[in-house]
C-alpha positions as CSV (number, residue, x, y, z in Angstrom):
1,X,-34.4,-66.6,43.7
2,X,-36.0,-69.6,42.2
3,X,-34.5,-72.9,41.1
4,X,-33.4,-73.3,37.5
5,X,-35.1,-76.7,37.3
6,X,-37.9,-78.3,39.2
7,X,-37.7,-81.6,37.3
8,X,-37.5,-84.6,39.7
9,X,-34.5,-86.8,39.0
10,X,-34.8,-90.6,38.6
11,X,-34.1,-92.1,42.0
12,X,-33.2,-95.5,43.4
13,X,-30.2,-97.7,43.7
14,X,-26.7,-97.2,45.0
15,X,-24.0,-95.4,43.0
16,X,-22.1,-97.9,40.9
17,X,-18.4,-97.2,40.2
18,X,-17.6,-97.1,36.5
19,X,-19.4,-96.6,33.2
20,X,-19.3,-94.2,30.3
21,X,-21.5,-91.2,29.6
22,X,-21.6,-89.7,26.1
23,X,-22.7,-86.1,25.7
24,X,-23.8,-84.6,22.3
25,X,-22.5,-81.1,21.7
26,X,-24.7,-78.4,20.3
27,X,-24.5,-78.3,16.4
28,X,-21.5,-76.4,15.2
29,X,-20.0,-75.8,18.7
30,X,-17.4,-78.4,19.7
31,X,-14.9,-77.3,22.3
32,X,-12.3,-75.0,20.7
33,X,-10.2,-73.4,23.4
34,X,-8.4,-75.1,26.4
35,X,-6.4,-72.2,27.8
36,X,-8.9,-70.7,30.3
37,X,-7.7,-67.2,29.7
38,X,-10.2,-67.1,26.8
39,X,-10.5,-64.2,24.3
40,X,-13.8,-62.6,23.6
41,X,-14.3,-64.3,20.3
42,X,-14.2,-67.7,22.0
43,X,-16.1,-66.9,25.1
44,X,-19.0,-69.3,25.4
45,X,-20.7,-72.2,27.2
46,X,-19.1,-74.9,25.1
47,X,-15.5,-73.7,25.8
48,X,-15.7,-72.5,29.4
49,X,-18.5,-74.1,31.3
50,X,-18.8,-77.4,29.6
51,X,-15.1,-78.0,28.9
52,X,-12.5,-75.9,30.7
53,X,-14.3,-75.8,34.0
54,X,-14.2,-79.6,34.2
55,X,-10.4,-79.4,34.4
56,X,-9.5,-76.0,35.8
57,X,-11.7,-74.9,38.7
58,X,-12.4,-71.2,39.2
59,X,-11.7,-69.5,42.5
60,X,-15.4,-69.3,43.2
61,X,-18.0,-71.8,41.9
62,X,-21.6,-70.8,41.3
63,X,-25.0,-72.4,40.9
64,X,-24.5,-76.0,42.0
65,X,-27.8,-76.2,43.9
66,X,-29.8,-74.9,40.9
67,X,-29.9,-71.3,42.2
68,X,-27.8,-68.3,41.2
69,X,-25.6,-68.4,44.3
70,X,-22.0,-69.2,45.3
71,X,-21.3,-72.8,46.3
72,X,-18.4,-72.4,48.7
73,X,-18.1,-76.2,49.1
74,X,-17.0,-76.5,45.5
75,X,-15.0,-73.2,45.5
76,X,-11.2,-73.1,45.9
77,X,-11.6,-69.8,47.8
78,X,-13.0,-69.5,51.3
79,X,-15.7,-66.8,51.8
80,X,-14.1,-63.4,51.3
81,X,-13.3,-61.3,54.4
82,X,-13.6,-57.5,54.2
83,X,-11.8,-54.7,56.0
84,X,-13.8,-52.3,58.1
85,X,-13.5,-49.5,55.6
86,X,-14.9,-51.7,52.8
87,X,-11.8,-51.3,50.6
88,X,-9.8,-54.5,51.1
89,X,-10.9,-58.0,50.6
90,X,-8.9,-61.0,51.8
91,X,-9.3,-64.5,50.3
92,X,-7.9,-67.7,51.8
93,X,-7.2,-70.5,49.4
94,X,-8.1,-74.0,50.4
95,X,-5.2,-76.5,50.3
96,X,-6.4,-78.3,47.2
97,X,-3.9,-80.1,45.0
98,X,-3.0,-79.9,41.4
99,X,-2.8,-83.2,39.6
100,X,1.0,-82.7,39.6
101,X,1.0,-82.7,43.4
102,X,1.6,-79.0,43.7
103,X,-0.7,-77.2,46.3
104,X,-3.0,-74.6,45.0
105,X,-1.6,-71.3,46.4
106,X,-1.8,-67.5,46.6
107,X,0.8,-67.4,43.7
108,X,-1.6,-69.4,41.5
109,X,-4.2,-66.7,42.0
110,X,-1.8,-63.9,41.5
111,X,-0.6,-65.5,38.3
112,X,-4.1,-65.1,36.8
113,X,-4.5,-61.5,38.1
114,X,-1.2,-60.5,36.6
115,X,-2.3,-62.0,33.3
116,X,-5.4,-59.8,33.5
117,X,-3.2,-56.8,34.5
118,X,-1.0,-57.1,31.4
119,X,-3.1,-59.0,28.8
120,X,-6.7,-58.0,29.9
121,X,-7.6,-56.8,26.4
122,X,-7.2,-60.4,25.3
123,X,-9.5,-61.8,28.0
124,X,-13.3,-61.9,27.2
125,X,-14.5,-60.8,30.7
126,X,-12.0,-57.9,31.1
127,X,-13.6,-54.4,31.4
128,X,-11.2,-51.4,31.3
129,X,-11.4,-49.6,34.6
130,X,-12.6,-52.6,36.5
131,X,-10.8,-55.6,37.9
132,X,-7.8,-55.5,38.2
133,X,-7.6,-51.8,37.1
134,X,-9.7,-50.7,40.0
135,X,-7.2,-52.1,42.5
136,X,-4.8,-49.7,44.3
137,X,-2.8,-52.7,45.5
138,X,-2.9,-56.5,45.6
139,X,-0.6,-59.3,46.7
140,X,0.2,-62.3,48.9
141,X,-0.2,-62.2,52.7
142,X,0.7,-65.9,53.1
143,X,1.2,-69.0,50.9
144,X,-2.6,-69.5,51.1
145,X,-3.8,-65.9,51.4
146,X,-4.2,-63.0,49.0
147,X,-5.6,-59.4,49.4
148,X,-7.1,-57.0,47.0
149,X,-7.5,-53.3,47.9
150,X,-10.0,-51.4,45.7
151,X,-9.9,-47.7,44.7
152,X,-13.3,-47.0,46.3
153,X,-16.1,-48.8,48.1
154,X,-18.0,-51.1,45.7
155,X,-20.9,-53.4,46.3
156,X,-19.5,-56.5,48.1
157,X,-22.1,-58.7,46.3
158,X,-20.9,-57.3,42.9
159,X,-17.2,-57.7,43.8
160,X,-17.7,-61.4,44.6
161,X,-20.1,-62.2,41.7
162,X,-18.5,-60.1,38.9
163,X,-14.9,-59.4,39.9
164,X,-13.5,-62.3,42.0
165,X,-15.5,-64.7,39.9
166,X,-13.3,-63.9,36.9
167,X,-10.3,-65.6,38.6
168,X,-9.1,-69.1,37.7
169,X,-5.9,-70.1,39.6
170,X,-3.2,-71.3,37.3
171,X,-0.4,-73.8,38.3
172,X,3.2,-72.9,38.8
173,X,4.1,-75.4,36.0
174,X,2.4,-73.1,33.5
175,X,4.5,-70.1,34.6
176,X,7.2,-70.6,32.0
177,X,8.4,-69.8,28.5
178,X,10.1,-71.9,25.8
179,X,13.4,-71.1,27.6
180,X,12.2,-72.4,30.9
181,X,10.6,-71.3,34.2
182,X,9.4,-67.7,34.6
183,X,7.9,-65.6,37.4
184,X,4.6,-64.2,36.0
185,X,3.0,-64.7,39.3
186,X,5.4,-62.2,40.9
187,X,6.8,-60.0,38.2
188,X,4.6,-58.2,35.6
189,X,7.7,-58.0,33.3
190,X,7.4,-61.8,32.7
191,X,3.7,-61.9,31.8
192,X,3.9,-61.1,28.1
193,X,6.4,-63.9,27.3
194,X,4.5,-66.4,29.4
195,X,1.2,-65.5,27.8
196,X,2.8,-65.9,24.3
197,X,4.1,-69.3,25.3
198,X,0.8,-70.5,26.6
199,X,-1.1,-69.3,23.5
200,X,1.4,-71.2,21.4
201,X,0.7,-74.3,23.4
202,X,-3.1,-73.7,22.9
203,X,-2.8,-73.4,19.1
204,X,-4.6,-71.2,16.7
205,X,-7.9,-70.0,18.3
206,X,-9.6,-69.5,14.9
207,X,-8.5,-72.6,13.1
208,X,-11.5,-75.0,13.0
209,X,-9.4,-78.1,12.3
210,X,-8.7,-80.5,15.1
211,X,-5.1,-81.2,14.4
212,X,-3.7,-78.8,17.1
213,X,-6.4,-80.0,19.6
214,X,-5.2,-83.6,19.4
215,X,-2.0,-82.5,21.2
216,X,-3.8,-81.1,24.2
217,X,-4.2,-84.4,26.2
218,X,-0.5,-85.2,26.2
219,X,0.6,-81.6,26.8
220,X,2.7,-81.1,30.0
221,X,0.8,-77.8,30.3
222,X,-2.8,-78.8,29.9
223,X,-2.5,-82.1,31.6
224,X,-2.0,-80.3,35.0
225,X,-5.5,-79.8,36.3
226,X,-7.3,-78.8,39.5
227,X,-10.8,-80.0,38.6
228,X,-12.4,-83.5,38.8
229,X,-11.5,-84.4,35.2
230,X,-8.5,-84.5,32.9
231,X,-8.4,-84.7,29.2
232,X,-7.7,-88.2,27.9
233,X,-8.0,-87.5,24.1
234,X,-9.3,-85.1,21.5
235,X,-9.5,-86.9,18.1
236,X,-9.3,-85.5,14.6
237,X,-13.0,-86.3,14.3
238,X,-13.7,-84.0,17.3
239,X,-14.5,-86.7,19.9
240,X,-13.4,-85.5,23.3
241,X,-12.8,-87.9,26.2
242,X,-12.3,-87.1,29.8
243,X,-11.2,-89.4,32.6
244,X,-11.3,-88.7,36.4
245,X,-8.5,-86.7,37.9
246,X,-7.3,-89.1,40.6
247,X,-5.8,-86.3,42.6
248,X,-8.9,-84.1,42.7
249,X,-9.2,-82.4,46.1
250,X,-12.7,-81.2,46.0
251,X,-16.0,-82.8,46.9
252,X,-18.0,-85.2,44.6
253,X,-15.2,-87.3,43.1
254,X,-16.3,-88.9,39.8
255,X,-18.1,-92.2,39.7
256,X,-17.8,-92.7,35.9
257,X,-14.8,-94.2,34.1
258,X,-15.1,-91.8,31.2
259,X,-17.1,-88.7,30.0
260,X,-17.2,-88.2,26.3
261,X,-18.4,-85.3,24.1
262,X,-19.2,-85.9,20.5
263,X,-19.8,-83.3,17.8
264,X,-23.1,-82.8,16.0
265,X,-23.9,-80.7,12.9
266,X,-27.7,-80.1,13.1
267,X,-30.7,-80.4,15.3
268,X,-32.0,-83.1,13.0
269,X,-28.9,-85.2,13.6
270,X,-29.2,-84.7,17.4
271,X,-32.8,-85.8,17.4
272,X,-32.1,-89.0,15.4
273,X,-29.3,-89.9,17.8
274,X,-31.8,-89.5,20.7
275,X,-34.5,-91.5,18.9
276,X,-32.1,-94.4,18.5
277,X,-31.9,-94.6,22.3
278,X,-29.0,-94.5,24.8
279,X,-28.1,-98.1,24.4
280,X,-27.9,-98.0,20.6
281,X,-24.6,-98.5,18.8
282,X,-23.7,-94.8,18.9
283,X,-26.1,-94.0,21.7
284,X,-25.9,-90.8,23.7
285,X,-26.8,-90.6,27.4
286,X,-27.0,-86.8,27.5
287,X,-28.3,-84.8,24.6
288,X,-31.0,-82.2,24.1
289,X,-34.4,-82.0,22.5
290,X,-34.3,-79.4,19.8
291,X,-37.1,-76.9,20.4
292,X,-38.3,-77.4,16.8
293,X,-39.0,-81.1,17.7
294,X,-41.1,-80.5,20.8
295,X,-44.4,-82.2,20.1
296,X,-46.6,-80.2,22.5
297,X,-46.4,-76.7,24.0
298,X,-44.9,-76.1,27.4
299,X,-47.1,-74.5,30.0
300,X,-44.0,-73.2,31.8
301,X,-40.5,-72.8,30.3
302,X,-38.9,-73.8,33.6
303,X,-40.9,-77.1,33.7
304,X,-41.3,-77.8,30.0
305,X,-44.0,-79.9,28.3
306,X,-44.6,-83.5,27.3
307,X,-41.4,-85.3,26.5
308,X,-41.5,-87.2,23.1
309,X,-38.5,-89.2,24.2
310,X,-39.8,-90.2,27.6
311,X,-39.4,-93.9,26.9
312,X,-35.7,-93.6,27.3
313,X,-34.9,-90.1,28.6
314,X,-35.9,-87.6,31.3
315,X,-36.1,-84.0,30.2
316,X,-34.4,-81.2,32.2
317,X,-34.9,-77.6,30.8
318,X,-31.7,-75.7,31.5
319,X,-33.2,-72.3,32.3
320,X,-30.1,-70.2,32.6
321,X,-29.5,-66.8,34.2
322,X,-28.8,-65.2,30.8
323,X,-30.1,-63.0,28.1
324,X,-30.0,-63.6,24.3
325,X,-29.5,-61.0,21.6
326,X,-28.2,-60.1,18.1
327,X,-24.9,-58.2,18.1
328,X,-24.4,-55.1,16.0
329,X,-21.0,-54.1,14.7
330,X,-20.5,-50.4,15.6
331,X,-16.9,-50.7,14.3
332,X,-18.0,-51.6,10.8
333,X,-16.1,-49.0,8.7
334,X,-18.8,-48.7,6.1
335,X,-22.0,-46.7,6.2
336,X,-23.6,-49.7,8.1
337,X,-21.5,-48.8,11.2
338,X,-22.8,-45.2,11.0
339,X,-26.4,-46.5,10.7
340,X,-26.0,-48.7,13.9
341,X,-24.9,-45.5,15.8
342,X,-28.4,-44.1,15.3
343,X,-30.7,-45.0,18.2
344,X,-33.9,-44.6,16.1
345,X,-32.6,-47.3,13.6
346,X,-31.8,-49.7,16.4
347,X,-35.3,-49.1,17.9
348,X,-36.8,-49.8,14.4
349,X,-34.9,-53.1,14.2
350,X,-36.1,-54.1,17.7
351,X,-39.7,-53.2,16.7
352,X,-39.7,-55.6,13.7
353,X,-38.6,-58.7,15.7
354,X,-41.8,-60.5,16.7
355,X,-40.8,-62.1,20.0
356,X,-44.3,-63.1,21.1
357,X,-45.2,-65.0,17.9
358,X,-41.8,-66.8,18.1
359,X,-42.4,-67.8,21.8
360,X,-45.9,-69.2,21.0
361,X,-45.6,-70.7,17.5
362,X,-41.9,-71.5,17.0
363,X,-40.6,-72.2,20.5
364,X,-44.0,-73.7,21.7
365,X,-44.0,-72.0,25.1
366,X,-40.5,-73.1,26.0
367,X,-39.3,-69.5,25.4
368,X,-40.1,-66.1,26.9
369,X,-39.7,-62.6,25.7
370,X,-36.6,-60.6,26.7
371,X,-37.2,-56.8,26.9
372,X,-33.8,-55.7,28.2
373,X,-30.5,-56.6,29.7
374,X,-31.5,-58.4,32.8
375,X,-32.6,-62.1,32.7
376,X,-36.3,-62.8,33.2
377,X,-35.6,-66.4,34.5
378,X,-34.9,-67.7,37.0
379,X,-37.2,-65.1,38.5
380,X,-35.6,-62.5,40.7
381,X,-36.3,-59.0,41.9
382,X,-33.5,-57.7,39.6
383,X,-35.9,-57.1,36.7
384,X,-37.3,-53.6,36.6
385,X,-41.0,-53.2,37.2
386,X,-41.5,-51.8,33.7
387,X,-40.1,-54.9,32.1
388,X,-41.6,-57.6,34.2
389,X,-44.9,-57.7,32.3
390,X,-45.7,-57.0,28.7
391,X,-43.5,-55.8,25.9
392,X,-42.2,-52.4,27.2
393,X,-40.4,-50.5,25.7
394,X,-40.5,-51.8,22.1
395,X,-43.3,-54.2,21.2
396,X,-43.5,-55.8,17.8
397,X,-44.8,-53.0,15.6
398,X,-43.5,-52.7,11.9
399,X,-45.6,-49.6,11.4
400,X,-43.9,-47.9,14.3
401,X,-40.5,-48.9,12.8
402,X,-41.6,-47.5,9.5
403,X,-42.6,-44.2,11.1
404,X,-39.3,-44.0,13.0
405,X,-37.4,-44.3,9.7
406,X,-39.6,-41.8,7.9
407,X,-39.2,-39.3,10.7
408,X,-35.5,-39.5,10.4
409,X,-34.9,-39.0,6.7
410,X,-35.7,-42.3,5.0
411,X,-38.0,-42.9,2.1
412,X,-39.8,-46.2,3.0
413,X,-42.0,-46.4,-0.1
414,X,-39.5,-49.1,-1.2
415,X,-37.4,-51.8,0.3
416,X,-34.6,-51.2,1.0
417,X,-35.5,-47.7,2.1
418,X,-33.4,-44.8,0.8
419,X,-31.9,-41.9,2.7
420,X,-33.4,-38.7,1.4
421,X,-32.5,-36.3,4.2
422,X,-28.8,-36.7,5.1
423,X,-27.4,-34.7,8.0
424,X,-27.3,-34.4,11.7
425,X,-30.2,-32.1,12.4
426,X,-33.7,-32.9,13.5
427,X,-35.5,-35.3,11.1
428,X,-32.2,-36.1,9.3
429,X,-30.6,-39.6,9.0
430,X,-27.5,-39.0,11.1
431,X,-23.8,-38.5,10.8
432,X,-22.0,-40.3,8.0
433,X,-25.1,-41.5,6.2
434,X,-25.1,-39.8,2.7
435,X,-28.2,-39.2,0.5
436,X,-29.0,-42.3,-1.6
437,X,-27.8,-44.8,1.1
438,X,-29.9,-48.0,0.9
439,X,-31.1,-49.5,4.2
440,X,-29.7,-53.0,3.7
441,X,-28.0,-55.1,6.4
442,X,-26.3,-58.5,6.3
443,X,-27.8,-60.7,9.1
444,X,-25.6,-63.8,9.7
445,X,-26.7,-66.5,12.0
446,X,-25.8,-70.0,13.1
447,X,-26.8,-72.9,10.8
448,X,-28.4,-76.2,11.7
449,X,-31.1,-74.7,14.1
450,X,-34.5,-74.8,12.3
451,X,-36.3,-72.8,15.0
452,X,-33.7,-70.0,14.8
453,X,-34.1,-70.0,11.0
454,X,-37.8,-69.5,11.3
455,X,-37.2,-66.6,13.7
456,X,-34.7,-65.0,11.3
457,X,-37.1,-65.4,8.3
458,X,-39.9,-63.7,10.3
459,X,-37.5,-61.0,11.3
460,X,-36.5,-60.4,7.6
461,X,-40.1,-60.4,6.4
462,X,-41.3,-57.9,9.1
463,X,-38.3,-55.7,8.5
464,X,-39.1,-55.5,4.8
465,X,-42.5,-54.1,5.7
466,X,-40.8,-51.2,7.4
467,X,-38.3,-50.6,4.6
468,X,-35.3,-52.5,6.1
469,X,-33.7,-55.2,3.9
470,X,-32.1,-58.0,6.0
471,X,-29.9,-60.3,3.9
472,X,-29.9,-63.6,5.7
473,X,-26.8,-65.9,5.7
474,X,-26.4,-69.2,7.6
475,X,-22.9,-70.0,8.9
476,X,-21.4,-72.9,10.8
477,X,-21.5,-71.9,14.4
478,X,-17.9,-72.1,15.5
479,X,-16.8,-70.3,12.3
480,X,-19.5,-67.6,12.8
481,X,-18.3,-66.6,16.3
482,X,-14.6,-66.6,15.2
483,X,-15.2,-64.5,12.1
484,X,-17.9,-62.1,13.5
485,X,-15.7,-61.2,16.5
486,X,-14.8,-58.0,18.3
487,X,-12.6,-56.1,16.0
488,X,-11.2,-52.7,14.9
489,X,-10.9,-52.0,11.2
490,X,-7.4,-52.4,9.8
491,X,-5.9,-53.7,6.6
492,X,-5.4,-57.1,8.1
493,X,-8.9,-57.2,9.8
494,X,-11.3,-55.1,7.8
495,X,-14.1,-55.7,10.5
496,X,-16.9,-55.9,7.9
497,X,-19.4,-58.1,9.7
498,X,-22.8,-56.3,10.3
499,X,-25.3,-58.3,12.4
500,X,-24.5,-61.6,14.1
501,X,-26.7,-64.1,15.9
502,X,-25.1,-67.2,17.4
503,X,-28.4,-68.3,19.0
504,X,-27.0,-67.3,22.4
505,X,-26.1,-64.3,24.5
506,X,-24.5,-63.9,27.9
507,X,-24.9,-65.7,31.3
508,X,-24.6,-63.4,34.3
509,X,-23.5,-63.9,37.9
510,X,-24.9,-60.5,38.8
511,X,-26.7,-58.6,36.1
512,X,-24.9,-55.3,36.1
513,X,-23.9,-54.2,32.6
514,X,-20.1,-53.5,32.7
515,X,-19.1,-56.7,30.9
516,X,-21.5,-56.2,27.9
517,X,-22.2,-52.5,27.5
518,X,-19.3,-50.5,29.1
519,X,-17.0,-48.8,26.6
520,X,-14.2,-51.2,25.7
521,X,-15.5,-54.2,27.7
522,X,-14.3,-57.7,26.6
523,X,-17.9,-58.9,26.2
524,X,-18.9,-55.8,24.3
525,X,-18.7,-57.6,21.0
526,X,-19.9,-54.8,18.8
527,X,-18.0,-51.9,20.5
528,X,-21.1,-50.0,21.6
529,X,-20.2,-46.9,23.5
530,X,-22.4,-44.4,25.3
531,X,-21.3,-42.0,28.1
532,X,-24.7,-42.2,29.9
533,X,-24.7,-46.0,29.8
534,X,-21.2,-45.9,31.3
535,X,-22.3,-43.6,34.0
536,X,-25.4,-45.7,34.9
537,X,-23.3,-48.9,34.9
538,X,-20.8,-47.3,37.3
539,X,-23.6,-46.5,39.7
540,X,-24.8,-50.2,39.7
541,X,-21.4,-51.5,40.8
542,X,-21.1,-49.3,43.8
543,X,-24.7,-49.7,45.1
544,X,-27.0,-52.6,46.0
545,X,-30.1,-50.3,45.6
546,X,-32.4,-52.0,43.1
547,X,-33.7,-48.7,41.8
548,X,-30.2,-48.0,40.5
549,X,-30.2,-51.3,38.7
550,X,-33.7,-50.5,37.3
551,X,-32.6,-47.1,36.0
552,X,-29.6,-48.7,34.1
553,X,-31.6,-51.5,32.6
554,X,-34.5,-49.3,31.5
555,X,-32.1,-47.0,29.7
556,X,-30.4,-49.9,27.9
557,X,-33.8,-51.3,26.9
558,X,-34.7,-48.0,25.2
559,X,-31.3,-47.6,23.7
560,X,-31.1,-51.2,22.3
561,X,-27.3,-51.5,21.9
562,X,-28.1,-55.1,20.9
563,X,-31.3,-56.5,19.5
564,X,-32.9,-58.5,22.3
565,X,-34.3,-61.9,21.1
566,X,-36.6,-64.5,22.7
567,X,-34.9,-66.3,25.6
568,X,-35.3,-70.0,26.2
569,X,-33.5,-72.8,28.1
570,X,-29.9,-73.2,26.9
571,X,-30.9,-76.8,26.3
572,X,-33.9,-79.1,26.9
573,X,-31.5,-81.8,28.3
574,X,-32.5,-85.3,27.5
575,X,-30.9,-87.6,30.1
576,X,-31.0,-91.4,29.9
577,X,-33.4,-92.8,32.5
578,X,-30.6,-95.1,33.7
579,X,-28.4,-92.2,34.7
580,X,-28.6,-90.7,38.2
581,X,-27.3,-87.5,39.8
582,X,-28.0,-85.1,36.9
583,X,-30.2,-82.5,38.6
584,X,-30.6,-79.8,39.7
585,X,-29.5,-78.0,36.5
586,X,-27.0,-75.2,37.0
587,X,-28.4,-71.8,36.0
588,X,-25.1,-70.5,34.8
589,X,-24.6,-73.3,32.3
590,X,-21.9,-75.3,34.1
591,X,-22.2,-79.1,34.2
592,X,-21.1,-81.6,36.9
593,X,-20.5,-85.0,35.3
594,X,-18.6,-86.0,38.5
595,X,-22.0,-86.2,40.2
596,X,-23.5,-88.6,37.6
597,X,-23.6,-92.3,38.1
598,X,-25.3,-95.5,37.1
599,X,-27.1,-97.3,39.9
600,X,-26.8,-100.8,41.4
601,X,-30.4,-101.8,42.2
602,X,-31.2,-102.7,45.8
């Protein structure tokens, strides 16, 4: 596996205690959720990896050295130990301390697992049938030791990377209701009430105002942390300030006095802040170069190209182990949901998205095409041979898309095309698509990102050539992901969104597909369901045979349950030249401001 970043960090000088670093958030995406049991509609880098993980450490920590591996030094759990029959794994918990003085314990781990057992449907990484449903038993062996016995032998690599990785130990002080202490760590009967209490302390997860967020820093719940940082304040204006957790037990205790996150509303605003320099009145020490402002092409997306801000900043491309895509809402109760159920129509949509032109002309070589569900970078042997080169299976070809539609009952002599052969037989449009249906789809995407807007406009224009009308709508990012969320149609939630692009996707630990494409999975935002996909996914989690992984991903690439879009670094970080300790960049999207420091010159 390759490093996520090969950019040399500025060197020289001894770490100096103190100082403030200000970080500019991505436009439209300030932190929105503090309770780390995060629902699917709020899963994302800005909430989990750049906010919650600073305060609440996961059982296992990944990617600290720039490669997609476990970092046991920064993990609360010791390396897992397996029984001879391969069914039971035992985890010893290090004697780290919560900021309250409480020792991290087996009960803290079981608290989380019990939450998943009862409230898994409200956790974004829960997959029905997998952890903890695939356990025949679990429990405490000692105050610092837990065990999990699985229902069959799974891949040990998969269990560590995709099952145990979901656990975030929670302190005993959170195990309570309004009435007082509870026992959700030991009694499933208490879980529902404890969850409701913690969600009430969190506040409305959809509300985009900051009033409820201003209460987090002083909360007796959220102020108990295990990570290197604790929240000092969250202002009405959306400015987030962290200070060091003086009781942090792990390595790399913070050098800085404060770490601040400030909201931004567009790429243009971000770029102007960087142009002003890190020492300006409202200067930022860590931001990102919007791809639309790159002045010269990149030769390699991992290394990047010339930095237009090099006078004050060093560029670090954050090439994450992720995929990017457009979600489709299979649960839409209108004819649109019926259209998405048709494989030929999804293949037509993929065929009118011109990834290669976007990579070259819009993203200037910082991006790369994504053919299927396994990340192309950092380079690994996980990508199937058919997808490593070229554009297999669905290159940009509007004429092919047009032919697919015509062969399946659509008159494409006009845009939008019209269904002229309804029915479920050969050459017919498919179940639930009546004669006269127009092929028109609402495509909502995050505002404030000029490069994405250009991609969407090209997508719309090419789709029109094939007879597909895409109606584009820009939406503020945090609102978009809250409104176009996983849903089932009811009177209260009509579930009418159609296609959604938040300019992101999913970062993997191990790129099997259970979290995104299994029936009912928490990350399966559009509710895609396919028995063969479920069967192939099940094989990937019980075997380390790469051919099994290849078969799964090639099937998904041809089925296109989502529309795969060009992939590119999460951010082209711009880091003040005076700041040290930033690299290497974490390939999963996590950040480590506890490693950053200003230097005393020798």
